[in-house]
N, C-alpha and C positions, 0 to 999 in steps of 0.2 A: 377527204379534205386536202390531202397532200399528194395528189396524183402526179405521176411523172408525165402523163400525156399533155397536161396543160403547159408544163415546162418545155417539152419538146416542140409544141405548137408555137409557143412564143419565140423559141430560138430560130425557127425557120423564117420568121418575119423580123428578126432583130436587125439593127443597123450595122454599119461597117465597123471593123475593129478600131478601138481608140488607141491612145498613146501607150497603153499597157499591153497591147496585143491581145485583148480579150475578144476572141472571135465568137460568133453565135454558138458554135459548138462548145466552146469553153464556158460561156454563160450558162448554157443548159447543164453542163457538168456541175458547175458551182451551185446552181439552183437545186439540183437533185441532192447534192451533198448537204446543203443547208437544211433542206426540208427533211432529210432523213433523221436528223436529231433535233433541230429547232422545232419541228412540228410536235413531236412527243414532249419536249420540254415545255412548250407553251400549253399543251393539252393537259399534262399531268400535274403541273405544279399548283394548280388550283387558283391562279391569279387572273385568268383571262377567260372571257366569254368565248363561245365558238365564233362569233362575229369578229371579235378582237384578234383571235388566233388567225383567222383567214386574212384579215387586213394586214397583220404583221408579216405573214408569209408572202403575201403579194408584194409588200414593200421590199422584202429581201430579194425576191425574183427580179424585180424591175430596177432596183437601185443599188443593191449590194453585190449581187453576183457579177454584174459587169465591172466592178471595181477590183476583182480578185486576180485578174491577169490570166495568162494561159493556163491550160490544164497542167497538173503536176507532171505529167509524162512528157510535156513539151518543154523546150528551153525557156527558162524564165529567170528573172532576178531572184536572189536568195530570199527565202522567208526568214524574217528576223524576229517575229513575235515568239513568245514562249511556246506556242503551239507548234513551232517548227520541229520540236522534238518528236512530234508525231506526224511529220510530213505535211502539216496544214498551215495555212497563213492566218487562220482566224481562231481566236479564243472566245469561248462562251463563258458566262459567269452567272452566278446567282448571288444576290445581295440579301442578307438576313439582318433583321433587327430582333430585339427581344420579343416583340409582338408583331402581329400582322403577317401577311403572306409574302413570300420571296418575290423579288423582281428579277426578271431575266434581262441580261445585258450581253453584248458581244463587242469585241474590238478587233481591229486588225491594223497592220502596218501597210502603207502603200509601198509597192515594190519599186526598187531601183532598176534602171535599164540593165540588160545583160552586158552590153558594151557601152562604155562611157564615150559616146560619140554624138555628133549632131548638136542641135541647139538646146537640148535638155538633158545633159549627160548624167545628172543626178536625180532626174524625175521630179524636180520641183514644180515645173510648169504643169505637168500632168496632174500632180497631186493637188495643186491649187484649183484646177478646173474641176476635178472630181469632188473635192471638199465643197466647193461652191454649189455643185450640182446636188449633192445630198442635202446640204443646208437648205437650199431652195425648196426641196421636196418636203422637208419636215417643218418648214417655217422657222428655221433657226436664225438667230441674230449673229452676224459674222464680224462685228466691229472689232472685238478683241482678237479673234482668230486672224483677221487680215493684218492687224498690227504686228502680231508675232511672226507671221510669214514675212512681212516686210523687213522686220528686224533681224531674223535668223537666217533667211535665205540669201543666196549669194548674188552679188553683182557680177557682170561679165568678167571684170578683172579678177575678182575673188574666185570665180569658177576656174579660171586658168591656173591660179595658184593651187587651188584644191586638187585639180587634176594632176598636178605635178607632185603633190605631197601625200595624197591619200592612197595607200596601196590598193591594188585592184581587188585583193581578197577582203578588204575591210568594207563591210556593208553598213551604212548608216541610213535608215529610212528617211525620206523627206518629211513624213508626217504620219501620225496615227489618228484613227478616228474611233470614238466610242459611242455606242448606241444603247439607250435604255428604253425599255417598254414598260410603261406604268399604266395599266389598264389600257384604254384606247390610245393613249398619248405616246408619241415617240419623241425623245429628246436626244440631243447630240452634244458630244464633247470633242474638242480638237486638241491634239498634242503635237508640239513642234520641237524637235531636238535642236540644240544649239551647238552640238559638237563639231559639225562640218564648218560652221562659221568660225569656231575657235581655231581650228586647224588652218583655215585660209587666212585669218587675220593675225594669228600669233597671240591672241588674247585668251584669257581663261573663259570657259563656258559659264562659270559662276558670275563673272563680271558682266558678261553679255546679257544674261538672263535678268540679273538685278537691274541693270540699266534699262532694259526693255520694259520691265514691269513698272518701274518708276515713271516711264513716259507714256503709260497706257492712257488711252482716251476712250471713254471718260474715266475719271476717278484716279488717275495716276498719282496725284499728290496725296490722296486719301489712303494709299497703300503704304505710305511712309512708315507708319507706326509698326506694322507687322514686319515690313521689310528690314527696318533698322534692327529689330530683334534677331531676325534670321541672319542678316549680314554680320552682326557682331558675334553671333555664335560661330559661324563658319570661320571667321577671321581669327578667333581666339580659342578654338577648340583643341588645338595642338595635334590634330590628326587630319589626314587627307579626307575631306568630305567635299564632293564636287556636285554642283548643280548641273544636270545634264539635259533637262528639257523642262518645258512649261506647258501646262494644260489649262484650258479655259472651258467654262460652261458657255455654250452658245445660246445664251438668252440675253434679253435686253437688260443690261445692268442698271438702267435708270428705273426700271419697273420691278425687277426681281432683286430684292435686297440680299438674297442668299448667293448671288453670283460670286464665283471664286476664281482666283488664280491659283493653280497648284504648281508648286516648285518641287521638282523631283531631285532628291539627293542620293548619290551612290557612295557607298563605302565598302571596302573589302573586309572590314572587321565584322564578324558574325556573333560576337559574344553578347550576352544579355546586358552586361555593363554598358556596352556601347549603345545597345537598344534603349536602355533607360536614359542615357545621355542624349540620344537623338530625339526621343519622344518628348523630352522636357527642354530641348534646346539648351543643354548644359545647365539646367536648373532655372532658366529664365521663365519657363512656364511652371509656376508653382501654385497655381490656383487649384481648387479642390477637384475640378473635372480632370485636369491634366494629371494630377497625382493619382487619382483613381484609375485613370487610363493605364498608367504604368503598372499598378497593382494587378489589374485584370490581365494585362499582357503577361505578367510574371506567372500567373496561374496557367495560361495557355502555352507558355514557352516550351515545356517538355513535349507537348503534343505536336507542336509545329516542327520540332526537331526529330520526331518519331522516337522519343525517349519517354514513353508514357509513365514509367515509374518515377522519373525525375531524379533518380539517385545520383547520377553523375553530373547534374547541372549545377554549375556555380556561375557567378557573374563574370568570371574570366575564362570560362571553358568555351572553346570553339570546336564544334563537331566538324570533322572532315567532310567535305562535299564530294558527291559522287562524280561530278563533272567539273573539273577545274579549268580555268582559262577561257570560259565562255562569257558572253555578255551578261549572263544571268547567274554569275557567281557573286558572292557577297550579298549585300542587302540594299534595298531601295526604301527610302522613306520620303514622304511628302510633307511639306508645310503648306497648308491652305491659307491663303491670305485674302481677307475681305476688306472692303473699304471701311474707313473709320478706325477708331481706337479700339480695335479688337485684337486679342491675342491670336497668333497663328494656331491652327489645329493640325496636329501631326497624325500620321498614319504609317504603319509598317507593312511592307510587302515581303513575305517569306517564300522562297522558292522550294516548295515542299517536295518537288521531284528530286531535289538534291539529297534528300534524307530518307525517302521511302521508294521502294521499287515496284509497288503494285497499288492499284486503286482500292483493293480491299483494305489495305493498311491505312491509306489516306482517308477513306470513308470513315473508318472507326475513329481515327484521330479527330476528324472534323466534327463528328458527332459529339466528341468530348468538348470541343470548342463551343459548339452550339449549346451544350448543357451549361457551360460557364456563363453564357449570356442569357440563360434561362429561356431558350427557344425550344418549342415543343418538338421540332424535328430532331433535336438531339436526344431528348428524354424518351421518345418513342421509337428510336432507330428509323424514323421515316426517311432520313437523308440517304442512308444506304439503300433502302428499299426503292426509293425514287430513282436514284442514279442507275441502279441495276435494271430497273424496269425500262428505262430509256435506252441504255447502251448495251445491256447485258453485263454479266459479271466479268470484270477485268478487261472489257473491250473498249476502254477509253483511258485517257491519262489526265491526272490532275497536275496542274503546274504551280499555282500560287494560292496562298491564303493571305488575306489582309485583315487588319483589325484597327479600329479607332472607336471613338465615342464623342458625343457632344451633349450639351444640355438639352437640346431639342429632341434628338433621336435616342439618347442613351447609347448603349453599346451596339455596334454594328460590324459585320464581317462579310467578306465576299470570298467565294471560292471560284477559282478559274480552272477551266478544263478544256480538253480538245478531243475531237473524234479523229482517230487515225485515218489517213488516206493511204490506199494501196497496201493495207495491212502493215503499215509501218508502226512499230511500237517504239518504246524508249530505245535509244541507240541511233536516232537520227540527229545526233548532236553536231554532225559535221557542218550543217548550215548555221547552227548557233555559234560555232566557233568563229564565224566571220564577223559577228556583231560584237564590238567591244566598246566599253565606255572609255572616253578619253578626257 
């Protein structure tokens, strides 16, 4: 099902390189890389029929591999996703709820050019073209995505300012894309950072994001209730919490009432006290679901920090991180905003690579997380068995765990991981050092 011959044959007949410099040879390389672990993930997780597996791999060959840029051994823009720790531009992930089978996802950042020259020095035009291309393939609605690109990307004058202000070693991706495979269906999410716009204009990225979401078409005015809660929290929290990017579900919001805007907040504080504050937006989310979300997260917290006995955990304790000064130090939280008088939903993203140095350890800890949400993959140790059957023991890296809950889904969690390229293990943090939150 996952033969390299088909990939090589396609490469010989591929088109010319695009703005990323993805040659036919590079496309063939990325296809083989993706199939080497996406194939087993699809096959062994129990969520996809053989026909669905083949269809999803074909989609990756034709529409994802060409987006990943040159081969890693060739000159390329810096990888900025968490997977860059392992020399890879792409993160895979599995999403779990208390019941049901896991869903396979992946995401990646679009590369910036090696040299900031020519008409597209930050890769925004290329990213727009590729986002539209993938969206057309999966039948995604791009209305909200186009709005964010228009609001966050630079005018010619702003581009000149950004070129003079942004150091060459600072890499801010133009956009990120997320893909979810749910049975035969493929859905898409788009994420657009506002940091480059903030530098070019001198405004805060928080203000830029809030203003853009309020002007969203359709439903901009219907986001006011949730945005007012979020804005009031950030303005009065007494600590630096910055909105850095916004993400959207690429679905028709007039038809899909669950369509969301996700506002990503970064903070350098890693204590549970701040986690509780962020997850409740300073106590503004005091409904039963929000409060239970915090209590469940408290149970998970020692496992996320690789302190399974929990003896040294207090609300004010901050565990030292293994890699300081990278774009993935601190914590990221999201506030999901939906149209209407709905409370925001919050989620935490914990960089588990900062606290554990092996996949054996993170597998055990994540099984504990799955037990807490009463998922059978935790109770039966299936998670460890599954990951080792796909990658081999210790032959991959886990990057993030996330957690949230909702009335509709109950508790849900996602584990992010990457397959190393060129035998690069943890220690590839040089590329990550180039990506910083501003």
